[in-house]
N, C-alpha and C positions, 0 to 999 in steps of 0.2 A: 211288745207294741211300741210302732217306731213312733218320734215324737214327731211332731211337725215344727217347722221353719218359727213362727209363732213362740211356740213353749222352748225353745234349744235357745231362743234370743233372752227370755226370760230370765233362763235358768243360769244365763252368761251374766246376766245380771246379778242375780244372787249370789254366786260365786266369790264377785268383785267384790260389793260392799259386803263378804263374809269375813274381808281381810284388814287390818288397817294399815296406814301410812306406813309403817314399818315392816309389811310383808307377812305380820302376825296371826293366826287368826282369831277371831273374834266369835268367842264361844255361845258369844248372848246372841248373836246378830245370827250365826249358824244354826241355832235353836232356833229362834222364830222363822227365820225362812224354811227350815225341815218340818216346822209346824203348820204352816202356809201349803203348803205343798202336799203335807197327810192328808188335807182337807178336802182335795181337789177327791174326786168321783176311783173308786178301787183302783182302778188297772193305770187311772192316767196318774194318781198317786205312786204306783211301785215304780213304773216308768220314770217319773219325774226324780222321785227321791233315788232312785238308782242312778239315774245321771250327775244328778246332784254331787251324790255320794263322790260318785269318780272322779267328780272335777276339783272337789275339795280336796282328794287325798291327790291327785295329781299335783295339786300347786301347791301341797302342805310339801310334797318330795323334791321340788323343786329346789326348797331353801333348808332341806336336813340333810345335812351331811356323815353322811355314813361312813365309817373308818373302822376297815377290817385290818386287823392283824394276828401273826401266831401266837401271843401273849397279849396277855393284858397291857393296855396301855394308862401310865398311871397323870392322875388330871393333869401335871404340866405340860405333858408331854402330847393330849388330846388338846389343852389350850393353845400348843404350839403352833400345832395343825389348823385347827378354827383359825387363829389368828391370820397364820398366811390365806387363807382362802377368804380370809372375809376380806380383807386389804380386794380382791378382786370383783367376790358376790357377795350376793345376800344369801347370809346364813342366819338362821333361826333359833336350829334345835342341832343336837351331834350326838350320833347313838355310836355306838362301838359295839365290835363282830367278835371275838375270838376264833381266826379257822387256821386251823391247823396247817392243814393244806399247803395255805403260801410260802411255809418255810423261814420267810424273815422278811423283811419290810414290812411297807403297805398298800393296800388299796384303799382308793378314797374313792366315795361316789356323789355325787351331787345333782340331781335332777336327774338327766340325761346325761351326765360327761363320767365317763370313769377315768382316774387316772392311777394308776397301777405300777407300781416300785416294787413289784413283790419279790421275791427272788423265784417260785415259780414261775413270774413269768418273763422273767429275765431269762431263764433255761430254757422257753420256747421259744423266745426268739432266737436264742443259740441254736436250736434244734434245727426251727427251721432256715435261719441262715448256712449249717450245713449241708441241708437237702439239697439246695439251692433252687 
């Protein structure tokens, strides 16, 4: 079911008020909004709730720093990376993932930005330069 313009606008406002001034998700407010959407007629509730959750996930992803490395990082290493990104961007959460295919270095994702300083990326760049 496609949502009309008015419903999308309401969902936009619900998403905005679901976050505090620091950009963190306000769980209580998000729950209230979800309950309001669940009270709509069945098909409208499903479509509206789906859109709301998609938008919330997208907004949370914009402030979640995802650090990928071939080995588990110690807390001070994670904090150093977080601090370097916090100076320029809003970072509310840090997640780490071990990806042995990177060989070395790190790849950091924040929202739709990717900062790739992995050995695998450097190898791929060299391959591209050689093939020219």
